[in-house]
N, C-alpha and C positions, 0 to 999 in steps of 0.2 A: 665464193667456191666453198661447199661444206668442208670440213677439216681443215682449211689453209686459212681462209679469211678470219675466222674467229680467232686465230693464234697471231693474226696481226692487228688484232683491235687496239686502238690507240687508247681507248678508255681502261681497258685492262692493264694496258702497260705503264699509265698514270698512276691507277690505284696500286700497282706493284710497287712504283717508284715512290708513292708516299709511305707506304708500309715500311718500305727501305728505310727512309729518311727517319721515320719514328723508331727503327729498330737500331740503327748503327751509332756508335757512341765513341769509337776509336778507329784508327786506321787498320784495314786488311787488304792482304794481296793474296787474289784468286787467279788461278790460272785456268783458261779454257782450253783444255788438251786438243781440240780439234779445230783445224785450219777452216772447214766450213763454217764454225761457229764465229770464228775471227771475222771472218767475211760478213756475216750477218749482223754481227755487232757494229762494224763499220758502216756497212750499208745504211743501217737504220739508225745510227747515231746513239746507240744506247751508251758507248763508252762516255759521251759528251753530257748524257743526262743523268748519270749516276752521281750520287753525293761524292765530294772530294775525298772522303776517307775510304771509299772503294776503289782500289787499282786493279785493274786488269793486266794480265801479263800473258803472253802467248806461247802456247806449248808446241810439241813436236808433232802434233797431230795432222800433218800433212804428208802423205805417202811419197810425192814427188821430191818435196822438199828434204826430207831423210834419206833418199836413195843416193847411197855414198858415190862418190866421183869415179871410183874405180868401176862400179857396175856401168856408169854410162860409158867409160871408155871401152869396157868389154863390148857393151851393146854396138858401139862404134865399129869395133874391130870385127864383130861378127857379121855386121850388116855389110861391110866393105868386101867380104869373101865372095867369090865367084857361086853361082848357083844358089844363093841365100835369097828366099823372101822374108824379111824381118817386119814383124807386125807389133803393134803397141797401141794403147790409148793414145790420145790427140797430145795430152799435156806432156807427154815425155819427149815430144819431138824437138822441142826448145830449150830444154835442159843443157847447160853447157858442159861439154866433157872438156878435158884437157886443150884441146886445140879447137874443135867445133862442135856440132851438133847434130842431131838425126834429121833434121831439116836440111841441112847443109850436104850432107851425106845424100839424102835423095835428089836434091838438086844436082849433085855430081853424077848421078846415074844409078845410084843404088837403089834395090828395089824393095822400098820401105812403104808399108802400108798401114794406115789408122782403121782399127776396127773397134766395135763397140761392145764386142764380147770376145772371150778367150775361146769360145765355141766358134765363132767366125775365123779363128786362125786354125781350128781344126778342120774345118770346111775347106780352106785353102789348100791346106796340106792335101786333103783329099783330091781336090781337083787338079792338083799340081804334083804327081808322084815323082818327076823327075828333078823337083827342087826341094831343098831344106829349107823348111818353114820353123821360124823361131817366133816364140811370143814373149814379150818382155812382162814377166809376172810379177808385178811390184803391187804394193799395198799393205795395208793393216788386215787386221781380222775381216772385215768388211767385204774385201774382194776376194778372200782366201778360198771360200766355197767353190765359186764360179772357176777358180783358177785351177783348183783341185780336180773338179768335175772335168775339165778339158784334157787333163792327163790320163782320167779314168776312161775317157771317150775315146782318145788315141790309142790307148791300151787295148780297149774291147775291140776296136777296129783293125788293129793290128799295124798301125801306122809307123813305120821306120824312119819317116822324113819330117816328124814332127818332134819339136824340143821346148823346152821353156828356160828362159833366164829369169832365175827365182832370185828376187828382192824383199821377200815378205819380213815384216816387222811387226812386234805386238806392244799392247799399249801398257799393261801393268810393269813390265821390266823396265820402260821408261820413266815410268812414274816413281819406281824404286830408286833410279839412278839420279833423279833429280832432287828427290826429297833426302838421300843420303849425302849429297853434295856439301861440303862445308860453305860454299856460298848460296845456299838455297834461301830463297825469300818466299816460296809458294807457302800460303797457310791454309789453303783450301783449294778443291779441284772442282770444276764442271767436268765431268766425263762425257765421252762421246756417245751420243745416243745411237748412232748407226751400228758402231761397235758392239755396244751393249746388246742390240736388237739380235746379232748373232751370237755373242758368247755369252750373255748375261751379264750379271754384275757380282757374281759368287767369289770372284776373285778379288773384289775390292774392300771388303771388311777387314781382311787382315792388314792390308795397306795402310786404312785409315786408323788402326789399332796401333799397329807398330810405331807408325810416324806422328799418331795425334793430330790428324788431319781430317777434316771433315769432306767428304766427297757427295755431290750431287749429281745424278745421272739427268743429262740435259739434252733437250732437243735444238731445233735450229731456226724457229721463228721467233720473233720478239717476245711474244709472251712465254714461250717457252724458257728463253733465256733468262728473262727477268725473274720467273719462278724458281729457276735454279741458283740464281745470284742470291735471292732473298732467302732461301733455303738454308744455303751455306752462310750466309752472315747471321742467321738466327743461330745456328749450331756455334759459331764462333762466338757470338756474343754471349751464350748461355753456357758456353764451355762444354757442349756435348759434342761427341765424335762419334758420326754414324754415316752410314750411306743410305742417302735416301733417292726415291725414283720420282724424278720432276717429269717423268717422260713415259708415263704407265701406259698412254694409250698404244704405245708400241713396243716397250721395254719389259720384259719379264726377269725375275731374279735368275731362273736357269738358263735362259736364251733360247736359241734356236737347236735343239739337239740333233736333229738330223744333219744340219749344216755343221756342227761340230764333229759329227761322226764322219763325215766325208773329209772334212780337214785333216782329222786324226789318221784318216786310212792312208792318205797320201804323203803327208808333211810329218815331220819331227822337228822338236826344238834344237836349235842351234844359235851359238853365238854369231851376234850379227853387228856389221860395223853400221854408224849411223851418220849420215853426212854432216861434217862439224862438230860433231861430238865425239865420235870415234867408237871403239868395241863395247858394246854392253852385253854380258854375260847372257846366253840362252834367252835372248831378245827376238829372234827371229824364226821362222820356219824354213827347212830345207827340205828337198825330197828325200823320202826313205829309200833304203838300199835298194828295195825292190823295183823302183821306178828310177833307177840311176841312167837307164838308157836315154830318159827324157830330159836329161842334164846337159844344157846348152854350153855351159862351161867346160864340162869335160869333153864333150863332142867336137867343141871348137878350139879347144887346147888355150883358153884365154885366162886360165886361174892366175897366171904370174903378173898380171899388169896390176900394178899398184901405184898409181900416180899420187903427187903431193896437190893439197888443197891451197887454193888462193890465199896469200897471206891478207888480202884486202876485204875478204868476206868475212864478216862477224855473224854468219847465219847461225852457228852453233851456239853463241851466245843468245841470239834471240829465240832459237828453239827452247832453250832451257829456261827461257823467261828472266834472264840476267839483264838483257839489253833490249831497247824498243828499235825498231827498224830507223826511225831518222836519228838514233843516236850513231849509227854507222858513217864513219866521215865519206865513204863512197856512196851513199844512198843518194839518188838524184843527180849525181856526178857522174863517177865513172860507172855506176850501175843503175840502168833504167830497163824498162820493159823490153825496150828494143835492143838493149847491149848488156843483158844482164850477167852479173858475175857468179851469182849463185841462184839455185832452184826456189828459194824463198821470194824472189823476184820475178820468177815465171810462171809457177803454178797457179791454177785458178783457186787454191787454199791457201797459198803462200801469205805470210803476214807483210812482207815488203811490198808485194803486189797490192794488198789490202791498203796498207799506207798509201801509196803512190796513187790508186785508182780513187780513193775517199780523201783523199788531202788531209792526213794525219800526219803533218809533219812540219818541220821548221822550215825547210826549204820551199817547199811550194805554197804555202798559204801567204 
């Protein structure tokens, strides 16, 4: 298949590996920021092919994983209310709240529907004027344009029965938080290609300069990932600190300006809590005041919900690259895909789910 198979070419991967082995002379720790990249690395066994000097750690770029427990509990509280149709992407239904999840709520009779676009939720609101329709608007910069468009569409249609439960987060503030931590291990980044397709990578050079950490914008196929790793290691070995675009077929420096304009029309920066990590200042987006009527937290008065995280789950350490999933005492025991303690075991982009599925752990091999 054109533009896919060529980026899964084993010979090109072998060539990049050979060049990597010729280049690397000392240990380096590189973080792939995106959960989609984590799963691709595990699926194709790239982590097992790398020279032992190159260690990959897994970042917080999984939107389901970083959605805080309090937002899950707020979603559950809203979904349980009479006259509500709660809509969400499928990944969110199995993310555990304090007591249960959205799947449990649906089985118990709540009207919870999986949608493939936030505009589907707007259509449901049009078709059910006697119901309150809520969309769970989670994600990084990648999903923000569509979520913003749903609010604009509802606004233009004059829908009074549509609202969004917003849990948007942004990559650059998370990178600042990781790199400024006294426990930081990360020496180079593979930036998420789909985020940069929307936002560009104009925000990254100041980060690279401030922390003296090279960054390579990277795609999701084996050749993409190997090119990103090789570009990062070359910089580290040569003492260079730059932002390189190893995903130029999709990403430009300035990004998608119309998409950014839509985001800025609907959302504004705000402090955001990340599951297992805590509050990162100005790391998320929330609705601008002129769209506050679409704010589900206010509409359903759930802002006061503030639960405690499970002490058994170390997802926060995993998302910061400080621990690997198989270093969690609960991994594969108290925490499995069937009975997850945290979102990193549930999400299709979660690091724990990747380790479990592709058997990268001490318990399952």
